[in-house]
N, C-alpha and C positions, 0 to 999 in steps of 0.2 A: 382472259376473262371476257365474258360477253356482256356488253352494255346494251340496255334497251335503246332503240332509235331515238327516243325522246329525252335522252340523258343530256344534260348541259355540261359542256367541257370548257375549261378555261386554263390558260397558262398560269403558272405560279409566278412568284417574283424571286425564285431561288436560282436564277440562272443569268448568265450573260451570254450574248450571242453576237456573231459577226458573220458576214458573208465572205467566203473565200473561193475564188475560182468556180462560181456557180453552185456552191454548196453552202449550207448554213452549218456553222460550228457552234455548238452549245456547250457551256460548262456549268454544271451545278456548283454554285459557289459554296454550298454547305458540305458537299461530299468530295468536290474536286474532280468528279467524273466528267469526261468529255463525250460528246455525241456529235455525229455528223449526219446531216440530212440532205438528200439530193432527190431530184425528180419529183415523184408524187408525194414522197414523205416531206419534202421541202414545201410543196404546195399545201399539203395538209396543215403543216405548222403555221403557214401564213394565214390560213383560214381560222385558226384558233386564237388569233391575236386579241380579239375583244370578247371572247367567250361565245360559244355557239352551240346549238343543238347538234347532236351527232347526225340526225337525219338530214340536216341542212348541209353538213360537210359531205355526206354520201351523195346527196342530190347534185351538188356542185361538181364533185370529182367524177361522178358517173357521166355527167353531161360533158365535161371538159375532156375526159380521156376515153369516152365511148365504151364504157365497161358496164356490165350488168349490175344494177344496184345491190343485189344480194351478195355478189362476189366482192364488190367494193366495201360493203358493210363488214364482211368477214375480215378482209385485209385491214381495214381501219381499226376494228376492234383489237386486233393483235398489236398494232402500233400504239393505240391508246393505253393498252396494258403495259407495254414497255415504257412509255413516257410517264405513266403514273408511278410505276416502280422506281423510275429515275428521279421522281420528285419534280418533274417539269410541268405537269398538269394537275388540275384538281377536277374531280368528278362530282357533280351535283346530282344525286339520285332523287332529290325532292321535286324535280321536273318543274321548276319555276324559272321564269325568265327575268 
């Protein structure tokens, strides 16, 4: 799914997490499903801690990993779609902070 750059994204409270060997392990406590995040996915997850605009995540990751913003946006949109399906994030399409 494609999300507009000014979409606000926040973590839900439906998970527990721990860091193991440089990766983040997440478990949705409602479904029992596990997820592991490493590298840029782990960094993206860290940026979502307090709720953030998608465009701010893209700007930070583009700068930190020296990747084109459009490519970064496309990759992050895929990840956000997976996390939303997993019940780990909430998408606020009202565009309010």
